C-alpha positions in Angstrom: 10.7 47.7 26.9 10.9 50.8 24.7 7.5 52.3 24.1 5.9 51.6 20.8 2.4 50.7 19.5 1.6 47.1 18.8 1.5 46.7 15.0 -1.0 44.7 13.0 -2.7 41.4 13.7 -1.6 39.1 16.5 1.2 37.1 15.0 1.3 34.8 18.0 -2.3 33.5 17.3 -2.1 30.0 15.9 -5.3 30.7 14.0 -3.4 33.2 11.9 -1.4 30.3 10.4 -4.5 28.1 9.6 -3.8 28.4 5.9 0.0 28.5 6.1 2.3 31.4 6.6 0.3 34.7 6.5 2.6 36.3 3.9 0.6 39.6 3.6 0.8 40.2 7.3 4.6 39.8 7.4 5.1 41.7 4.1 3.4 44.7 5.8 5.6 44.4 8.9 8.7 44.2 6.8 7.7 47.3 4.9 6.2 49.4 7.7 7.6 48.1 11.0 10.4 45.6 10.5 11.1 45.6 14.2 7.7 45.9 15.8 6.2 45.6 19.2 3.9 42.6 19.7 2.3 41.0 22.7 2.2 37.5 24.1 0.5 36.5 27.3 0.3 40.1 28.4 4.0 40.9 27.9 5.5 42.8 24.9 8.3 41.5 22.6 10.0 42.7 19.5 9.2 40.9 16.3 12.1 40.9 13.8 10.9 40.3 10.3 13.6 41.4 7.8 16.3 39.1 6.6 19.2 41.4 7.4 18.0 42.2 10.9 17.5 38.5 11.7 21.0 37.8 10.6 22.3 40.6 12.8 20.5 39.1 15.9 21.6 35.5 15.1 25.3 36.4 14.7 25.5 38.5 17.9 24.8 36.0 20.7 26.6 38.3 23.2 23.8 40.9 22.8 20.9 38.5 21.9 21.0 35.6 24.3 19.5 32.1 23.8 20.1 31.2 27.4 18.5 34.2 29.2 14.8 33.5 29.0 15.4 30.6 26.6 14.2 30.4 23.0 10.4 30.0 23.5 7.8 32.8 23.5 6.4 32.0 27.0 8.2 33.4 30.0 9.6 30.7 32.2 10.7 30.5 35.8 14.3 29.7 36.7 13.2 26.2 37.8 11.4 25.7 34.4 14.4 26.9 32.4 16.8 24.6 34.3 14.6 21.6 33.8 13.9 22.3 30.1 17.2 23.6 28.9 18.7 22.0 25.8 21.5 22.8 23.4 19.4 25.5 21.6 18.8 27.3 25.0 22.5 27.9 25.8 25.2 30.5 25.3 28.9 30.2 25.3 30.8 28.4 26.8 28.1 25.8 27.5 26.9 25.9 23.9 30.3 25.3 22.5 30.7 22.2 24.8 27.4 20.7 23.9 27.9 21.5 20.2 31.3 19.8 20.2 29.9 16.8 21.9 27.0 16.5 19.4 29.0 17.3 16.3 30.6 13.9 15.8 27.1 12.5 14.9 26.7 15.0 12.0 30.0 15.2 10.3 30.0 15.0 6.5 31.4 11.4 6.8 28.7 10.4 9.2 25.9 11.8 7.2 27.2 10.2 4.0 27.1 6.9 5.9 23.4 7.5 6.6 22.6 7.9 2.9 22.2 4.3 1.9 19.6 3.5 4.5 17.8 6.7 3.7 17.6 5.8 0.0 16.3 2.3 0.8 13.5 3.9 3.0 12.7 6.5 0.4 12.4 4.0 -2.4 10.1 1.7 -0.4 7.8 4.6 0.6 7.5 6.0 -2.9 6.9 2.6 -4.5 4.3 1.7 -1.9 2.6 5.1 -2.4 2.6 4.7 -6.2 1.1 1.2 -5.9 -1.6 2.4 -3.6 -2.4 5.3 -6.0 -4.2 7.5 -3.4 -2.6 8.2 0.0 -2.2 10.7 2.7 1.2 12.1 1.8 2.0 12.9 5.4 1.4 9.4 6.7 2.7 7.6 3.6 5.9 9.6 2.9 6.8 12.7 4.7 6.3 11.4 8.3 7.8 7.9 8.0 10.9 8.9 6.0 12.6 11.2 8.6 11.5 9.2 11.6 12.6 5.9 10.1 16.0 7.5 9.3 16.5 9.0 12.7 15.3 5.8 14.4 17.7 3.8 12.3 20.7 6.0 12.9 19.9 6.4 16.6 19.7 2.7 17.0 16.0 2.6 18.1 14.2 -0.6 17.2 12.1 -0.1 14.1 9.0 -1.3 15.8 9.2 1.8 18.1 9.1 4.3 15.2 5.3 4.9 15.3 5.5 5.5 19.1 8.2 8.1 18.6 6.1 9.8 15.9 3.2 9.9 18.3 5.3 11.5 21.0 6.7 14.0 18.6 3.2 14.9 17.4 2.1 15.4 21.0 4.9 17.9 21.6 3.1 20.2 19.3 -0.4 19.4 20.4 -1.0 17.4 23.6 -4.7 18.3 23.7 -6.6 15.5 25.5 -3.4 13.8 26.7 -3.6 13.4 30.5 -0.8 14.9 32.6 0.1 11.5 34.0 0.4 9.8 30.6 3.4 7.5 30.1 3.9 7.4 33.9 4.7 11.1 34.1 4.9 12.5 37.6 6.8 15.7 36.6 4.8 19.0 36.7 4.0 19.8 33.1 5.5 23.3 33.4 8.9 21.6 33.9 8.7 19.6 30.7 9.5 20.9 27.2 6.3 21.9 25.4 4.5 21.2 28.7 3.8 17.8 27.2 3.9 14.4 29.0 5.4 13.1 25.7 8.6 14.9 26.8 8.8 12.7 29.9 8.3 9.6 27.6 11.2 10.7 25.4 13.4 11.5 28.3 12.8 8.0 29.8 13.3 6.3 26.5 16.6 8.2 25.9 17.8 7.4 29.4 17.2 3.7 28.9 19.0 3.7 25.6 22.0 5.5 27.1 22.3 2.9 29.9 22.0 0.1 27.3 24.7 1.5 25.0 27.0 2.2 27.9 26.9 -1.5 28.6 26.8 -2.6 25.0 28.1 -0.1 22.5 26.9 -0.4 18.9 27.5 1.4 15.6 24.7 4.0 16.1 24.1 7.6 16.9 23.3 7.0 20.6 26.6 5.2 21.1 28.4 8.1 19.3 26.8 10.5 21.8 27.5 8.3 24.8 31.2 8.0 23.8 31.7 11.7 22.7 34.2 13.7 24.8 35.2 17.3 24.7 38.1 18.4 26.9 37.7 15.1 28.7 34.0 15.7 29.5 31.0 13.6 28.4 27.4 14.6 28.2 25.7 14.7 31.6 22.5 12.8 32.1 20.5 16.0 31.9 22.2 17.1 28.7 22.0 13.7 27.1 18.2 13.3 27.7 17.6 16.9 26.3 19.9 16.1 23.3 18.0 12.9 22.6 14.7 14.9 22.9 15.9 17.5 20.4 17.2 14.9 18.0 13.9 13.0 17.9 11.8 16.2 17.6 14.0 18.2 15.2 15.1 15.1 13.2 11.5 14.1 12.7 9.1 17.1 12.9 11.1 19.7 10.9 12.1 17.5 8.0 8.6 16.0 7.8 7.3 19.6 7.6 9.8 20.5 4.9 8.8 17.5 2.8 5.1 18.0 3.2 5.3 21.7 2.3 7.8 21.0 -0.5 5.5 18.5 -2.2 2.6 20.9 -1.7 4.7 23.5 -3.6 5.3 21.1 -6.4 1.6 20.2 -6.5 0.7 23.9 -6.8 3.4 24.5 -9.3 3.5 21.3 -11.5 5.8 23.0 -14.0 8.5 23.0 -11.4 8.1 19.3 -10.8 8.3 18.7 -14.5 11.4 20.9 -14.7 13.0 18.8 -11.9 12.3 15.6 -13.8 13.8 17.2 -17.0 16.8 18.7 -15.2 18.0 16.5 -12.3 21.0 18.7 -11.9 18.7 21.2 -10.2 18.2 18.9 -7.2 20.5 20.8 -4.9 18.8 24.1 -5.8 15.4 22.4 -5.3 16.4 21.2 -1.8 17.3 24.8 -0.7 14.1 26.2 -2.3 11.9 23.6 -0.5 13.5 24.4 2.8 13.1 28.2 2.2 9.5 27.9 1.0 8.5 25.5 3.8 10.2 27.3 6.7 9.4 24.4 9.1 10.1 26.5 12.3 8.4 29.8 12.2 10.4 31.7 14.9 12.8 31.6 17.7 13.3 33.9 20.7 16.3 35.7 22.0 16.7 38.1 25.0 18.7 41.3 25.0 21.6 41.2 27.4 22.2 45.0 27.2 20.7 48.2 25.8 21.1 48.3 22.1 19.4 49.3 18.8 18.1 47.3 15.9 17.0 48.9 12.6 16.7 52.2 14.5 14.6 50.8 17.2 15.9 51.0 20.8 16.1 47.6 22.5 16.4 47.5 26.3 18.2 45.0 28.5 15.9 41.9 29.1 13.6 42.8 26.1 12.3 39.7 24.3 13.4 39.7 20.7 11.7 37.1 18.4 13.2 36.4 15.0 10.7 35.3 12.4 12.3 32.9 9.9 8.9 32.7 8.0 9.2 36.4 7.2 13.0 36.6 6.6 12.8 33.8 4.0 10.3 35.8 2.0 12.1 39.2 2.3 11.7 40.8 -1.2 15.0 42.7 -0.7 16.9 39.4 -0.6 14.7 37.0 -2.7 13.2 38.5 -5.9 9.6 37.3 -6.4 9.9 35.7 -3.0 6.4 34.2 -3.0 7.2 32.3 -6.2 8.4 28.7 -5.8 11.4 28.5 -8.2 13.8 25.6 -8.1 16.2 27.6 -10.4 16.6 30.2 -7.7 20.2 30.8 -6.8 21.3 29.2 -3.5 22.8 32.5 -2.4 21.6 34.4 -0.4 21.0 31.3 1.7 17.6 30.6 3.3 17.6 30.9 7.0 15.2 28.0 8.0 18.2 26.4 9.8 19.2 29.8 11.3 21.6 32.2 9.7 25.3 31.0 9.7 26.4 31.5 13.3 26.8 29.7 16.6 23.2 28.3 16.6 23.1 27.1 13.0 21.2 23.8 13.1 23.5 20.9 13.9 21.3 18.5 12.0 21.0 20.6 8.8 23.2 18.3 6.8 21.0 15.3 7.6 17.8 17.1 6.7 19.3 18.3 3.4 20.5 14.8 2.6 17.0 13.2 3.3 15.2 15.7 1.1 17.8 15.4 -1.7 17.6 11.6 -1.7 13.8 11.7 -1.8 13.9 14.1 -4.8 16.5 11.9 -6.6 14.3 8.8 -6.1 11.2 10.7 -7.3 13.0 11.6 -10.5 14.4 8.0 -11.0 11.0 6.4 -10.4 9.0 9.1 -12.4 6.8 10.0 -9.4 4.2 12.7 -9.7 1.6 14.0 -7.2 -1.8 15.6 -7.5 -3.8 16.9 -4.6 -7.0 14.8 -4.1 -8.7 16.5 -1.1 -8.4 19.3 1.4 -5.2 19.7 3.5 -5.4 19.8 7.3 -2.7 22.0 8.9 -1.2 21.7 12.3 -2.7 24.4 14.6 0.6 26.0 15.8 2.3 29.4 15.9 5.7 27.7 16.0 5.7 24.9 13.4 4.5 25.3 9.8 3.1 21.8 9.9 0.7 19.8 7.7 -1.3 17.2 9.5 -2.8 15.5 6.5 -2.4 15.9 2.7 -4.4 13.6 0.4 -2.7 13.0 -2.9 -2.9 10.8 -6.0 0.5 9.3 -6.8 1.4 8.2 -10.4 4.5 6.9 -12.1 5.6 8.0 -15.5 8.7 6.3 -17.0 
């Protein structure tokens, strides 16, 4: 790696995110060292913090690989990478194949077909929360909505929803979970997130695939089982990793967006009143929530050749980490970036799902639809929220999560 001084606080320290995104730290980096050397587990990497530079990296997969070294901060052995690799950790041509096989589940027509059940779930959750009056927003609304939706469209029995939420939570923090939990015998270093819950998800997905192969249904698992690209189906390895990604991304990231979005409305009640007064702002509000929440803080790439980024020499095999939580608040792209503003123009687009390019999130249309439906039903039901106690955040340098968020819920017709 090119020689440079490590700049500023340790942005890989989960404690730095104890109160949410450390905006001042990233603003300093954008201003003084937009491509700066940082350290993780004794090895340097380049932190990319400006919007334009993140877009450059995202749209040049030939130079900045997702497969070489994969997309996590830790360095992995070849054996670990082969065991853990999912669609997000591939380059062309493998990535194109996996994307084409997964795409039928997220076409506009398919997502529209998921809207009715999403609305039913959202209405029930909001009405239950309003009737209770005081709830933990996470357990009452933002966690059950996306997991019930993904469980429904995957074809998972509803009674298994809580179990999948638990496994998803343990992917982020498996503290206290024994290595052999859920019958796991795989070395933890060969599992995504080094979590036994990954084994549980793999086994659950494998069983579902076998069942849908025998008895197809009108659900997402059947769609994935039957998908073909140039005559090829998903391999067992690719299927279990795709199932794992769908459960985690389809649950954790949308839950995080909803929790942080409602927190933004609580902190800016004028914006919630504006949404009630002007429902036509819903689409803008969805994009502003996703920008402001930035559910996933960063992703890694690895340089495949010597290059240069923002005037900084990047050497072959250097780790390059793109920080969505900085780019989404880049003042050169988003005026008054720290202000939550649902009238903010949709362009330039937020990059929480990745900049437009080969790795743009496959499930982005589903996440947008879920958040939009929730906002529409909040408006229709006259729902308001007020914070009623301290928030507990997820201890993570990867997910901008909220573990609990006590609120008072009221209805105003």
